[in-house]
C-alpha positions in Angstrom: 12.5 15.1 -13.3 9.2 16.8 -14.1 8.6 20.2 -12.3 6.7 20.0 -9.1 3.3 21.5 -9.4 -0.1 21.4 -7.8 -1.2 20.5 -4.3 -2.3 17.4 -2.5 -5.5 17.4 -0.5 -5.9 14.6 2.0 -8.9 12.5 1.0 -8.9 11.0 4.5 -8.1 7.5 3.3 -6.7 4.9 5.7 -4.8 1.7 5.0 -8.0 -0.2 5.4 -9.3 1.5 2.1 -6.6 -0.3 0.1 -7.2 -3.9 1.3 -9.5 -5.0 -1.5 -6.5 -6.1 -3.6 -3.1 -6.8 -2.1 -0.2 -7.7 -4.4 2.2 -10.2 -2.7 5.2 -12.4 -3.5 3.9 -15.9 -4.1 5.4 -18.3 -1.4 5.6 -21.1 -3.9 7.1 -19.5 -7.1 8.1 -16.0 -6.1 6.0 -14.2 -8.7 3.2 -11.8 -8.1 0.2 -13.2 -6.4 -3.1 -11.5 -5.3 -4.8 -11.5 -1.9 -8.5 -10.8 -2.6 -11.9 -11.3 -0.8 -13.7 -14.5 -1.7 -15.9 -14.3 -4.8 -19.2 -14.1 -2.9 -18.0 -10.9 -1.2 -16.2 -9.4 -4.2 -19.3 -7.3 -5.1 -19.4 -3.5 -4.9 -19.5 -3.5 -1.1 -16.3 -3.0 0.8 -15.5 -6.3 2.5 -15.2 -6.3 6.3 -11.7 -6.3 7.7 -11.9 -9.7 9.4 -13.6 -11.6 6.6 -11.6 -14.4 5.1 -9.3 -13.7 2.1 -7.9 -15.8 -0.7 -4.2 -15.9 -1.8 -4.2 -16.7 -5.5 -1.2 -17.1 -7.8 -1.9 -17.2 -11.5 1.6 -18.5 -12.3 1.8 -21.7 -10.3 -1.9 -22.1 -9.4 -1.4 -21.7 -5.6 -4.6 -21.0 -3.8 -5.0 -20.5 0.0 -7.9 -19.3 2.1 -7.3 -17.4 5.4 -9.6 -18.1 8.4 -10.5 -14.4 8.6 -10.2 -14.1 12.4 -6.7 -12.6 12.7 -5.2 -9.6 10.9 -1.6 -8.4 11.6 -0.5 -5.1 10.0 3.1 -4.2 9.4 4.3 -1.3 11.6 7.3 0.8 10.9 9.7 0.8 8.0 12.6 -1.0 9.7 11.8 -4.4 8.1 10.0 -5.6 4.9 6.2 -5.3 5.0 3.9 -8.3 4.8 0.2 -8.6 4.0 -2.1 -8.6 7.0 -3.8 -11.9 6.2 -1.2 -14.4 5.3 2.1 -12.8 6.4 3.5 -13.0 2.9 5.9 -10.3 1.8 4.4 -7.5 -0.3 5.3 -7.3 -4.0 5.4 -3.5 -4.1 8.2 -2.7 -1.7 11.7 -1.5 -1.9 14.4 -0.8 0.7 15.9 2.7 0.8 18.7 4.1 3.0 16.0 5.4 5.4 13.8 2.3 5.5 11.3 0.2 3.6 8.9 1.9 1.2 5.9 -0.2 0.4 2.3 -0.2 -1.0 -0.5 -2.7 -1.1 -1.6 -2.1 -4.7 -1.3 0.4 -7.6 -3.9 2.8 -6.1 -2.0 2.9 -2.9 1.2 3.5 -4.8 -0.4 6.4 -6.7 -1.6 8.0 -3.5 2.0 7.9 -2.1 3.4 9.4 -5.4 0.8 12.2 -5.5 1.6 13.0 -1.8 5.3 13.0 -2.1 5.6 15.0 -5.3 3.2 17.8 -4.1 5.0 20.9 -2.7 1.8 21.9 -1.0 0.1 19.3 1.2 -3.2 20.2 2.8 -5.0 18.3 5.6 -8.7 18.6 6.3 -9.4 21.3 8.9 -9.0 20.2 12.5 -12.6 21.1 13.3 -14.0 19.1 10.5 -15.5 15.7 11.4 -14.0 12.5 10.2 -10.8 10.6 10.3 -7.9 12.6 11.8 -5.0 10.2 11.5 -5.2 9.3 7.9 -2.8 7.2 5.8 -0.7 10.1 4.8 -0.7 11.6 8.3 0.9 8.3 9.6 3.7 8.2 7.0 7.2 8.3 8.5 9.0 11.7 8.6 11.6 10.6 6.0 8.8 10.1 3.4 7.2 13.5 4.2 10.5 15.4 4.2 11.1 17.7 1.2 14.8 16.9 1.4 14.1 13.3 0.5 11.5 14.0 -2.2 13.6 13.1 -5.2 14.9 9.9 -3.5 11.4 8.8 -2.5 10.0 9.6 -6.0 12.8 7.5 -7.6 12.0 4.6 -5.3 8.3 4.8 -6.1 9.2 4.8 -9.8 11.3 1.7 -9.3 8.4 0.0 -7.4 6.0 1.0 -10.2 8.4 -0.5 -12.8 8.2 -3.9 -10.9 4.5 -3.9 -11.8 5.4 -3.8 -15.5 7.9 -6.6 -15.3 5.5 -8.8 -13.4 
């Protein structure tokens, strides 16, 4: 394993920042599918949380559209995570002995890897304005713990390898 170096500074991102692209397991053919905003909203502007989304599988041609009125986020790591719009299992997830480790997309996976491998993790000052409970602040204790660092990094590497095979 590479030596641990550097520090992680929390950029105050939340899980809402990673909803532009969600990789899921296709309910029809069990390959990787994408949950994306509709084409008219896929411009440079961040789509609103409750806007409709499309589930698209390039392998079997499955295409579904969500109504956009209801969003249900996975909480905790006791069970497999699902996407908030269709309730379909995420593609980037793996069960460890502590619980499920998951990410919405490669950028989310990179953030987790950078956080876990950093020996020094800095939060924004408490007196600074902005989001206090960020994505990394809400991570479970077993992911944050230094004693589990190697195990979590191996799991993240195995999740990243599933992207290559897809």
